[in-house]
TIKOL-986402 format. One record per residue (C-alpha): y, x, z. Coordinates in nm, 2 decimals. Each point is the difference from the previous one (the first is absolute). Layout:
// TIKOL-986402
+--------+--------+--------+
!      Y !      X !      Z !
+--------+--------+--------+
!      Y !      X !      Z !
...
+--------+--------+--------+
This chain:
// TIKOL-986402
+--------+--------+--------+
!      Y !      X !      Z !
+--------+--------+--------+
!   1.08 !  -2.45 !   2.31 !
!  -0.08 !   0.31 !   0.13 !
!   0.27 !   0.27 !   0.05 !
!  -0.01 !   0.31 !  -0.21 !
!  -0.16 !   0.30 !   0.21 !
!   0.26 !   0.28 !  -0.07 !
!  -0.27 !   0.29 !  -0.05 !
!   0.12 !   0.25 !  -0.22 !
!  -0.02 !   0.32 !   0.15 !
!   0.03 !   0.43 !  -0.15 !
!  -0.37 !   0.15 !  -0.02 !
!   0.05 !   0.32 !   0.26 !
!  -0.32 !   0.25 !  -0.12 !
!  -0.22 !   0.07 !   0.31 !
!  -0.02 !   0.33 !   0.15 !
!  -0.35 !   0.03 !  -0.19 !
!   0.16 !  -0.06 !  -0.35 !
!   0.31 !   0.25 !   0.09 !
!  -0.25 !   0.24 !   0.04 !
!  -0.21 !   0.03 !  -0.31 !
!  -0.08 !   0.29 !  -0.19 !
!   0.34 !   0.03 !  -0.13 !
!   0.11 !   0.34 !   0.10 !
!  -0.31 !   0.18 !  -0.09 !
!  -0.02 !   0.20 !  -0.32 !
!  -0.04 !  -0.13 !  -0.34 !
!  -0.33 !   0.07 !  -0.06 !
!  -0.14 !   0.07 !  -0.43 !
!  -0.33 !   0.10 !  -0.09 !
!  -0.01 !   0.11 !  -0.37 !
!  -0.30 !  -0.01 !  -0.11 !
!  -0.08 !  -0.31 !   0.17 !
!   0.02 !  -0.34 !  -0.21 !
!   0.17 !  -0.21 !   0.38 !
!   0.29 !   0.14 !   0.10 !
!   0.23 !  -0.10 !   0.28 !
!   0.31 !  -0.03 !   0.04 !
!   0.15 !  -0.03 !   0.39 !
!   0.39 !  -0.22 !  -0.04 !
!   0.15 !   0.35 !   0.17 !
!   0.08 !   0.15 !  -0.37 !
!   0.14 !  -0.29 !  -0.07 !
!   0.40 !   0.10 !  -0.07 !
!   0.15 !  -0.24 !   0.34 !
!   0.32 !  -0.23 !  -0.07 !
!   0.14 !  -0.26 !   0.25 !
!  -0.04 !  -0.34 !  -0.09 !
!   0.34 !  -0.10 !   0.03 !
!   0.12 !  -0.43 !   0.01 !
!   0.15 !   0.01 !  -0.34 !
!  -0.06 !  -0.24 !  -0.31 !
!   0.09 !   0.20 !  -0.34 !
!  -0.01 !  -0.42 !  -0.18 !
!   0.37 !  -0.02 !   0.05 !
!   0.24 !  -0.08 !  -0.29 !
!   0.03 !   0.26 !  -0.20 !
!   0.31 !  -0.01 !  -0.31 !
!  -0.18 !   0.21 !  -0.28 !
!  -0.31 !  -0.06 !   0.07 !
!  -0.13 !  -0.37 !  -0.21 !
!  -0.12 !  -0.20 !   0.19 !
!  -0.03 !  -0.33 !  -0.11 !
!  -0.04 !  -0.28 !   0.23 !
!  -0.14 !   0.25 !   0.23 !
!  -0.33 !  -0.23 !   0.29 !
!   0.13 !  -0.25 !   0.23 !
!  -0.17 !   0.05 !   0.33 !
!   0.17 !  -0.23 !   0.28 !
!   0.30 !   0.04 !  -0.13 !
!   0.13 !   0.34 !  -0.07 !
!  -0.09 !   0.11 !  -0.38 !
!  -0.22 !   0.32 !  -0.01 !
!   0.01 !   0.28 !  -0.31 !
!  -0.28 !   0.33 !  -0.09 !
!  -0.01 !   0.17 !  -0.25 !
!  -0.29 !   0.15 !  -0.08 !
!  -0.04 !   0.38 !   0.00 !
!  -0.08 !   0.24 !  -0.27 !
!  -0.36 !  -0.07 !  -0.19 !
!  -0.11 !  -0.20 !   0.32 !
!  -0.07 !  -0.38 !   0.06 !
!   0.21 !   0.08 !   0.34 !
!   0.36 !   0.08 !   0.17 !
!  -0.11 !   0.33 !   0.09 !
!  -0.21 !   0.29 !  -0.08 !
!  -0.32 !   0.03 !   0.16 !
!   0.11 !   0.30 !   0.14 !
!   0.29 !  -0.15 !   0.17 !
!  -0.19 !  -0.31 !   0.15 !
!  -0.25 !   0.24 !   0.15 !
!   0.25 !   0.21 !   0.17 !
!   0.22 !  -0.26 !   0.18 !
!  -0.32 !  -0.20 !   0.04 !
!  -0.18 !   0.31 !   0.30 !
!   0.11 !  -0.20 !   0.32 !
!  -0.11 !  -0.32 !  -0.11 !
!  -0.34 !   0.12 !  -0.04 !
!   0.01 !   0.21 !   0.33 !
!   0.10 !  -0.29 !   0.22 !
!  -0.25 !  -0.24 !  -0.20 !
!  -0.27 !   0.26 !   0.08 !
!  -0.10 !   0.16 !  -0.30 !
!  -0.21 !   0.24 !   0.10 !
!  -0.03 !   0.22 !  -0.33 !
!   0.02 !  -0.07 !  -0.45 !
!  -0.31 !   0.13 !  -0.18 !
!  -0.02 !   0.07 !  -0.38 !
!  -0.33 !  -0.09 !  -0.09 !
!   0.08 !   0.00 !  -0.40 !
!  -0.29 !   0.28 !  -0.05 !
!  -0.31 !  -0.23 !   0.16 !
!   0.00 !  -0.17 !  -0.32 !
!  -0.02 !   0.16 !  -0.33 !
!   0.28 !  -0.21 !  -0.21 !
!   0.25 !   0.17 !   0.20 !
!   0.29 !  -0.25 !   0.05 !
!   0.18 !   0.12 !   0.31 !
!  -0.12 !  -0.17 !   0.30 !
!   0.10 !  -0.02 !   0.38 !
!  -0.09 !  -0.14 !   0.33 !
!   0.22 !  -0.10 !   0.28 !
!  -0.17 !   0.05 !   0.33 !
!   0.11 !  -0.23 !   0.26 !
!  -0.24 !  -0.05 !   0.33 !
!   0.18 !  -0.24 !   0.17 !
!  -0.01 !  -0.26 !  -0.23 !
!  -0.05 !  -0.38 !   0.13 !
!  -0.18 !  -0.04 !  -0.41 !
!  -0.11 !   0.22 !  -0.25 !
!   0.06 !   0.40 !   0.19 !
!   0.00 !   0.15 !  -0.41 !
!   0.25 !  -0.08 !  -0.23 !
!   0.01 !   0.18 !  -0.34 !
!   0.22 !   0.08 !  -0.29 !
!  -0.01 !   0.07 !  -0.42 !
!   0.29 !   0.17 !  -0.15 !
!   0.09 !   0.23 !  -0.37 !
!  -0.03 !   0.28 !   0.26 !
!  -0.08 !   0.11 !   0.35 !
!   0.39 !  -0.05 !   0.16 !
!  -0.03 !  -0.41 !  -0.09 !
!  -0.32 !  -0.08 !   0.03 !
!   0.06 !   0.19 !   0.38 !
!   0.34 !  -0.25 !   0.07 !
!  -0.23 !  -0.27 !  -0.17 !
!  -0.26 !   0.05 !   0.19 !
!   0.24 !   0.02 !   0.32 !
!   0.21 !  -0.27 !  -0.08 !
!  -0.33 !  -0.25 !  -0.01 !
!  -0.06 !   0.20 !   0.35 !
!   0.34 !  -0.11 !   0.13 !
!  -0.04 !  -0.36 !  -0.14 !
!  -0.32 !  -0.08 !   0.16 !
!   0.12 !   0.13 !   0.29 !
!   0.39 !  -0.25 !   0.02 !
!  -0.26 !  -0.27 !  -0.06 !
!  -0.21 !   0.04 !   0.25 !
!   0.32 !   0.13 !   0.25 !
!   0.25 !  -0.16 !  -0.06 !
!   0.17 !  -0.28 !   0.24 !
!   0.10 !  -0.33 !  -0.16 !
!   0.17 !  -0.29 !   0.13 !
!  -0.23 !  -0.29 !   0.02 !
!  -0.03 !  -0.39 !   0.02 !
!  -0.23 !  -0.18 !   0.22 !
!  -0.08 !  -0.38 !  -0.12 !
!  -0.20 !  -0.17 !  -0.19 !
!   0.04 !  -0.03 !  -0.36 !
!   0.15 !  -0.35 !   0.04 !
!   0.27 !   0.12 !   0.24 !
!   0.05 !   0.29 !  -0.22 !
!   0.10 !  -0.19 !  -0.31 !
!   0.25 !  -0.22 !   0.19 !
!   0.26 !   0.33 !   0.12 !
!  -0.10 !   0.21 !  -0.30 !
!  -0.07 !   0.06 !  -0.33 !
!  -0.38 !   0.07 !  -0.06 !
!  -0.25 !   0.01 !  -0.26 !
!  -0.15 !  -0.29 !  -0.11 !
!  -0.37 !  -0.09 !   0.14 !
!  -0.11 !   0.07 !  -0.35 !
!   0.08 !   0.36 !   0.03 !
!  -0.05 !   0.11 !   0.26 !
!  -0.24 !   0.34 !   0.07 !
!  -0.27 !  -0.19 !   0.09 !
!  -0.35 !   0.18 !   0.05 !
!  -0.29 !  -0.04 !  -0.20 !
!  -0.20 !  -0.31 !   0.22 !
!   0.31 !   0.02 !   0.21 !
!   0.12 !  -0.39 !   0.11 !
!   0.34 !  -0.05 !   0.06 !
!   0.13 !  -0.26 !   0.32 !
!   0.41 !  -0.08 !  -0.11 !
!  -0.03 !  -0.07 !   0.44 !
!  -0.18 !   0.29 !   0.15 !
!   0.28 !   0.29 !   0.06 !
!   0.03 !   0.33 !  -0.18 !
!   0.21 !   0.34 !  -0.02 !
!   0.23 !   0.01 !  -0.26 !
!   0.27 !   0.23 !  -0.08 !
!   0.32 !   0.02 !  -0.29 !
!   0.07 !   0.10 !  -0.28 !
!   0.27 !  -0.01 !  -0.31 !
!  -0.09 !  -0.16 !  -0.26 !
!   0.16 !   0.20 !  -0.32 !
!  -0.02 !  -0.29 !  -0.27 !
!   0.15 !  -0.28 !   0.21 !
!   0.24 !   0.22 !   0.26 !
!  -0.10 !  -0.15 !   0.33 !
!  -0.21 !   0.10 !   0.29 !
!  -0.37 !  -0.17 !  -0.04 !
!  -0.29 !   0.02 !   0.29 !
!  -0.34 !   0.15 !  -0.08 !
!  -0.31 !   0.06 !   0.18 !
!   0.04 !   0.32 !   0.20 !
!  -0.36 !   0.10 !  -0.10 !
!   0.14 !   0.00 !  -0.38 !
!   0.26 !   0.26 !   0.12 !
!  -0.15 !   0.22 !   0.20 !
!  -0.39 !   0.12 !  -0.04 !
!  -0.06 !   0.11 !   0.43 !
!   0.23 !  -0.35 !   0.10 !
!   0.01 !  -0.01 !   0.40 !
!  -0.13 !  -0.37 !   0.06 !
!  -0.15 !  -0.06 !   0.34 !
!   0.41 !   0.05 !   0.16 !
!   0.04 !  -0.35 !  -0.08 !
!  -0.15 !  -0.32 !   0.24 !
!  -0.27 !  -0.10 !  -0.25 !
!  -0.25 !   0.22 !  -0.22 !
!   0.06 !   0.00 !  -0.38 !
!  -0.30 !  -0.14 !  -0.21 !
!   0.11 !   0.28 !  -0.23 !
!  -0.02 !  -0.21 !  -0.33 !
!   0.24 !   0.17 !  -0.22 !
!  -0.02 !   0.32 !  -0.19 !
!   0.02 !   0.33 !   0.10 !
!   0.03 !   0.28 !  -0.21 !
!   0.20 !   0.26 !  -0.16 !
!   0.08 !  -0.16 !  -0.33 !
!   0.39 !   0.02 !  -0.03 !
!   0.04 !   0.27 !   0.27 !
!   0.23 !   0.29 !  -0.11 !
!   0.23 !   0.24 !   0.01 !
!   0.27 !   0.15 !  -0.14 !
!   0.35 !   0.28 !  -0.02 !
!   0.20 !  -0.35 !   0.04 !
!  -0.04 !  -0.39 !   0.01 !
!  -0.01 !  -0.06 !  -0.37 !
!  -0.24 !   0.27 !  -0.08 !
!  -0.26 !  -0.14 !   0.30 !
!   0.06 !  -0.30 !  -0.08 !
!  -0.10 !   0.01 !  -0.34 !
!  -0.31 !   0.23 !   0.06 !
!  -0.11 !  -0.30 !   0.22 !
!   0.01 !  -0.22 !  -0.29 !
!  -0.15 !   0.21 !  -0.20 !
!  -0.24 !  -0.03 !   0.15 !
!  -0.04 !  -0.36 !   0.13 !
!   0.01 !  -0.08 !  -0.42 !
!  -0.30 !   0.25 !  -0.08 !
!  -0.22 !  -0.17 !   0.29 !
!   0.10 !  -0.37 !  -0.19 !
!  -0.12 !   0.16 !  -0.29 !
!  -0.27 !   0.17 !   0.08 !
!  -0.11 !  -0.36 !   0.18 !
!   0.06 !  -0.17 !  -0.31 !
!  -0.13 !   0.29 !  -0.26 !
!  -0.32 !  -0.05 !   0.26 !
!  -0.03 !  -0.35 !  -0.14 !
!   0.02 !  -0.01 !  -0.29 !
!  -0.28 !   0.26 !  -0.02 !
!  -0.16 !  -0.22 !   0.21 !
!  -0.04 !  -0.27 !  -0.25 !
!  -0.02 !   0.15 !  -0.29 !
!  -0.34 !   0.18 !   0.16 !
!   0.18 !   0.41 !  -0.10 !
!   0.28 !   0.16 !   0.12 !
!   0.28 !  -0.11 !  -0.29 !
!   0.29 !   0.19 !  -0.11 !
!  -0.19 !   0.35 !  -0.05 !
!   0.19 !   0.25 !  -0.18 !
!   0.03 !   0.30 !  -0.28 !
!   0.10 !   0.26 !   0.15 !
!  -0.01 !   0.18 !  -0.29 !
!   0.25 !  -0.22 !  -0.11 !
!   0.19 !   0.03 !   0.31 !
!   0.38 !   0.17 !  -0.13 !
!   0.11 !   0.23 !   0.28 !
!  -0.10 !   0.33 !   0.06 !
!  -0.02 !   0.01 !   0.40 !
!  -0.24 !  -0.21 !  -0.05 !
!  -0.22 !   0.16 !  -0.21 !
!   0.02 !   0.39 !   0.16 !
!  -0.17 !  -0.23 !   0.30 !
!  -0.28 !  -0.19 !  -0.23 !
!  -0.05 !   0.36 !  -0.10 !
!   0.00 !   0.16 !   0.36 !
!  -0.26 !  -0.30 !   0.10 !
!  -0.22 !   0.06 !  -0.33 !
!   0.01 !   0.39 !   0.09 !
!  -0.18 !  -0.09 !   0.37 !
!  -0.25 !  -0.13 !  -0.16 !
!   0.09 !  -0.39 !   0.04 !
!   0.20 !  -0.29 !  -0.20 !
!   0.34 !  -0.18 !   0.02 !
!  -0.05 !  -0.39 !  -0.11 !
!   0.34 !  -0.23 !   0.02 !
!   0.06 !  -0.33 !   0.05 !
!   0.33 !  -0.22 !  -0.02 !
!  -0.02 !  -0.25 !   0.23 !
!   0.42 !  -0.04 !  -0.05 !
!   0.01 !  -0.38 !   0.13 !
!   0.25 !  -0.29 !  -0.13 !
!   0.27 !   0.18 !   0.24 !
!   0.03 !   0.28 !  -0.31 !
!   0.02 !   0.27 !   0.22 !
!  -0.19 !   0.28 !  -0.15 !
!  -0.38 !   0.00 !   0.25 !
!  -0.26 !   0.22 !  -0.13 !
!  -0.36 !   0.06 !   0.19 !
!  -0.17 !   0.36 !  -0.06 !
!  -0.35 !   0.04 !   0.11 !
!  -0.15 !   0.39 !  -0.02 !
!  -0.33 !  -0.05 !  -0.14 !
!  -0.27 !   0.29 !   0.08 !
!  -0.39 !   0.04 !  -0.04 !
!  -0.06 !   0.33 !  -0.03 !
!  -0.35 !   0.17 !   0.15 !
!  -0.11 !  -0.38 !  -0.03 !
!   0.21 !  -0.13 !   0.36 !
!   0.24 !  -0.25 !  -0.13 !
!   0.38 !  -0.04 !   0.12 !
!   0.23 !  -0.24 !  -0.04 !
!   0.36 !   0.00 !   0.16 !
!   0.29 !  -0.14 !  -0.08 !
!   0.39 !  -0.04 !   0.06 !
!   0.29 !  -0.22 !  -0.12 !
!   0.31 !   0.08 !  -0.05 !
!   0.34 !  -0.27 !  -0.12 !
!   0.32 !   0.10 !  -0.11 !
!   0.29 !  -0.08 !  -0.20 !
!  -0.07 !   0.26 !  -0.26 !
!  -0.36 !  -0.03 !  -0.18 !
!  -0.03 !   0.34 !   0.07 !
!   0.12 !   0.07 !   0.33 !
!  -0.26 !  -0.31 !   0.07 !
!  -0.28 !   0.16 !  -0.16 !
!   0.09 !   0.30 !   0.22 !
!  -0.07 !  -0.10 !   0.29 !
!  -0.32 !  -0.18 !  -0.09 !
!  -0.13 !   0.30 !  -0.15 !
!   0.12 !   0.25 !   0.33 !
!  -0.12 !  -0.24 !   0.26 !
!  -0.34 !  -0.05 !  -0.10 !
!  -0.01 !   0.37 !   0.02 !
!   0.15 !   0.00 !   0.27 !
!  -0.26 !  -0.20 !   0.12 !
!  -0.29 !   0.20 !  -0.15 !
!   0.20 !   0.29 !   0.26 !
!  -0.06 !  -0.19 !   0.31 !
!  -0.35 !  -0.14 !  -0.05 !
!  -0.07 !   0.37 !  -0.04 !
!   0.16 !   0.07 !   0.28 !
!  -0.13 !  -0.20 !   0.21 !
!   0.29 !  -0.07 !   0.19 !
!   0.09 !  -0.35 !   0.02 !
!  -0.12 !  -0.24 !   0.31 !
!   0.04 !  -0.30 !  -0.16 !
!  -0.32 !  -0.05 !  -0.22 !
!  -0.24 !  -0.17 !   0.24 !
!  -0.34 !  -0.03 !  -0.04 !
!  -0.02 !  -0.33 !  -0.26 !
!   0.20 !   0.20 !  -0.23 !
!  -0.24 !   0.29 !  -0.01 !
!  -0.31 !  -0.28 !  -0.01 !
!   0.16 !  -0.18 !  -0.32 !
!   0.05 !   0.39 !  -0.12 !
!  -0.35 !   0.04 !   0.07 !
!  -0.14 !  -0.24 !  -0.15 !
!   0.27 !  -0.01 !  -0.36 !
!  -0.23 !   0.11 !  -0.29 !
!   0.32 !   0.25 !  -0.15 !
!  -0.19 !   0.16 !  -0.29 !
!   0.03 !  -0.43 !  -0.13 !
!   0.31 !  -0.13 !   0.10 !
!   0.11 !   0.39 !  -0.19 !
!  -0.22 !  -0.06 !  -0.27 !
!   0.18 !  -0.39 !   0.01 !
!   0.35 !   0.11 !  -0.04 !
!  -0.08 !   0.28 !  -0.28 !
!  -0.15 !  -0.26 !  -0.20 !
!   0.31 !  -0.25 !   0.03 !
!   0.24 !  -0.07 !  -0.28 !
!   0.30 !   0.23 !  -0.03 !
!   0.38 !  -0.15 !  -0.07 !
!   0.25 !   0.18 !  -0.19 !
!   0.26 !   0.10 !   0.29 !
!   0.35 !  -0.22 !  -0.06 !
!   0.28 !   0.09 !   0.20 !
!   0.17 !  -0.28 !   0.22 !
!   0.37 !  -0.04 !  -0.03 !
!   0.12 !   0.21 !   0.31 !
!   0.34 !  -0.08 !   0.24 !
!   0.01 !   0.39 !   0.08 !
!   0.33 !   0.18 !   0.08 !
!   0.17 !   0.32 !   0.19 !
!   0.10 !  -0.27 !   0.28 !
!  -0.22 !  -0.09 !   0.28 !
!   0.21 !  -0.31 !   0.07 !
!  -0.04 !  -0.09 !  -0.39 !
!  -0.38 !   0.01 !   0.07 !
!  -0.03 !  -0.22 !   0.27 !
!   0.22 !  -0.23 !  -0.09 !
!  -0.22 !  -0.04 !  -0.37 !
!  -0.31 !  -0.04 !   0.20 !
!   0.16 !  -0.26 !   0.21 !
!   0.13 !  -0.17 !  -0.33 !
!  -0.36 !   0.02 !  -0.16 !
!  -0.14 !  -0.15 !   0.34 !
!   0.23 !  -0.30 !  -0.06 !
!  -0.14 !  -0.06 !  -0.32 !
!  -0.36 !  -0.11 !   0.13 !
!   0.15 !  -0.20 !   0.30 !
!  -0.02 !   0.26 !   0.29 !
!   0.31 !  -0.14 !   0.22 !
!  -0.04 !   0.24 !   0.23 !
!   0.02 !   0.37 !   0.10 !
!   0.00 !   0.08 !   0.38 !
!   0.07 !   0.30 !   0.12 !
!  -0.08 !   0.12 !   0.41 !
!   0.17 !   0.33 !   0.05 !
!  -0.22 !   0.23 !   0.22 !
!   0.26 !   0.19 !   0.21 !
!  -0.10 !   0.24 !   0.23 !
!   0.21 !   0.32 !   0.00 !
!   0.38 !   0.14 !  -0.12 !
!  -0.05 !   0.10 !  -0.33 !
!   0.02 !  -0.08 !  -0.31 !
!  -0.29 !  -0.05 !  -0.08 !
!  -0.11 !  -0.45 !  -0.06 !
!  -0.31 !  -0.15 !   0.05 !
!  -0.09 !  -0.34 !  -0.08 !
!  -0.25 !  -0.20 !  -0.04 !
!   0.06 !  -0.21 !  -0.28 !
!  -0.18 !  -0.36 !  -0.03 !
!  -0.01 !  -0.24 !  -0.31 !
!  -0.12 !  -0.38 !   0.07 !
!  -0.06 !  -0.03 !  -0.39 !
!  -0.25 !   0.25 !  -0.07 !
!  -0.33 !   0.12 !   0.06 !
!  -0.15 !   0.20 !   0.24 !
!  -0.25 !   0.24 !  -0.08 !
!  -0.32 !  -0.10 !  -0.04 !
!  -0.22 !   0.13 !   0.28 !
!  -0.13 !  -0.07 !   0.31 !
!   0.15 !  -0.32 !   0.13 !
!   0.23 !  -0.14 !  -0.32 !
!   0.05 !  -0.27 !  -0.03 !
!   0.06 !  -0.13 !  -0.36 !
!   0.39 !  -0.14 !   0.03 !
!   0.20 !  -0.23 !  -0.30 !
!   0.04 !   0.23 !  -0.29 !
!  -0.42 !   0.12 !   0.01 !
!  -0.07 !  -0.35 !   0.04 !
!   0.18 !  -0.17 !  -0.28 !
!  -0.18 !   0.30 !  -0.23 !
!  -0.35 !  -0.11 !   0.17 !
!   0.09 !  -0.31 !  -0.17 !
!   0.17 !   0.05 !  -0.35 !
!  -0.24 !   0.31 !  -0.05 !
!  -0.34 !  -0.23 !   0.07 !
!   0.12 !  -0.28 !  -0.22 !
!   0.07 !   0.22 !  -0.28 !
!  -0.31 !   0.22 !   0.05 !
!  -0.27 !  -0.18 !   0.16 !
!  -0.10 !   0.11 !   0.36 !
!  -0.16 !   0.34 !  -0.01 !
!  -0.28 !   0.18 !   0.24 !
!   0.31 !   0.23 !   0.12 !
!  -0.01 !   0.38 !  -0.06 !
!  -0.08 !   0.16 !   0.37 !
!   0.17 !   0.30 !  -0.03 !
!  -0.13 !   0.32 !   0.11 !
!   0.26 !   0.24 !  -0.03 !
!   0.10 !   0.17 !   0.30 !
!   0.41 !  -0.02 !   0.10 !
!   0.05 !   0.24 !   0.26 !
!   0.35 !  -0.08 !   0.12 !
!   0.09 !   0.28 !   0.04 !
!   0.44 !   0.06 !  -0.09 !
!   0.22 !  -0.22 !   0.07 !
!   0.33 !  -0.08 !  -0.20 !
!   0.12 !   0.34 !   0.00 !
!  -0.11 !   0.24 !  -0.25 !
+--------+--------+--------+
């Protein structure tokens, strides 16, 4: 058996990163729709090595969240789904942004007529995506959202994890590990249990034990060249489950909800393809939430329309898909977003604001992960015909799903874990991405029993294959729906 190589290191910013534009004054052009904000404008607050999660007698803690033998408790800030107001988080992470090489936070809200606050975080030294984006109900929330997403990617690119270099066959003799059928394999890749790969250890919060996972599933830019034999790169590397928070509970819940969302998207895509049309279209007029109706009105005043689909799967965690349709002046455009939350209203808001975010980011033209084949697919798509097909679909009255929401983040997390266990998801693995001595937490949540995002390289797993078999038997095979919706993955899960 090969030894574990201790490789964990603290990241030290380079001289170039330290000399980015932090000392320049903030410039704001009032008449310009594009406002840039240099991070020197943010009030500074030193990061401290302090856990806010401690036993508190006056707090209704319930059982807390159990992680590596410790119980953590986290209460939501007033009127928020986070443990701190966004302004406080933004103040605290200033030094992290400097160390990560984030040179600018930009407000691009004015580029789109809808007016939902959307921001960009620019990080030139990125190994993957140099431009992250954020959204929110106000500019401060959107700034925090974009900044935290940029920090998440930075951790996923540069964090140094302890790793194990061995074959899968050797791994199973010394560590708990994923079953071969639940390894996150890329589409078309063959797995060889006798070929050495690089693994790292995460913590299974369902079974409370260490579990080895492919390092490619834990990081966005893993260094696979330090080992003797090159990796065959058989495993998926993506941002699904990459999350952050003001504490460990908040970060894990955020990442877990994203993995549930991607699973629901994949299953909704299967149901739609077999039925021949997008299923679960909701009559937005029947949605009882004032916040949703206000967003609908803003979209309509901009000349576009909102379509909303219920994608909730058997996990029973509310998940929705929003599509903003625009066929004005003879040009068709569809941009979509997704949202998952234990609250129906919050899930809808996340989906709609993500679609608004996607529009603004596409208009800004700042994304560096939209490749030529995606643009060619968009150019060939008949969006006006697709919009007409969506408009013609039968709408259903909205019936809220049962909610398991509380005023405590740890209770919400435990509720989500319980719902997953109800559908036989028996592992939820958390990999901590530690780089800085600060209060914020960054993690990658890996849920082997759930489906991944059905994009390029997606390989259907147990749940997708089972649903396909069941629906094919009950409804007969269909020629399938070739989805032409353009989903700009412009947002993370900090909105």
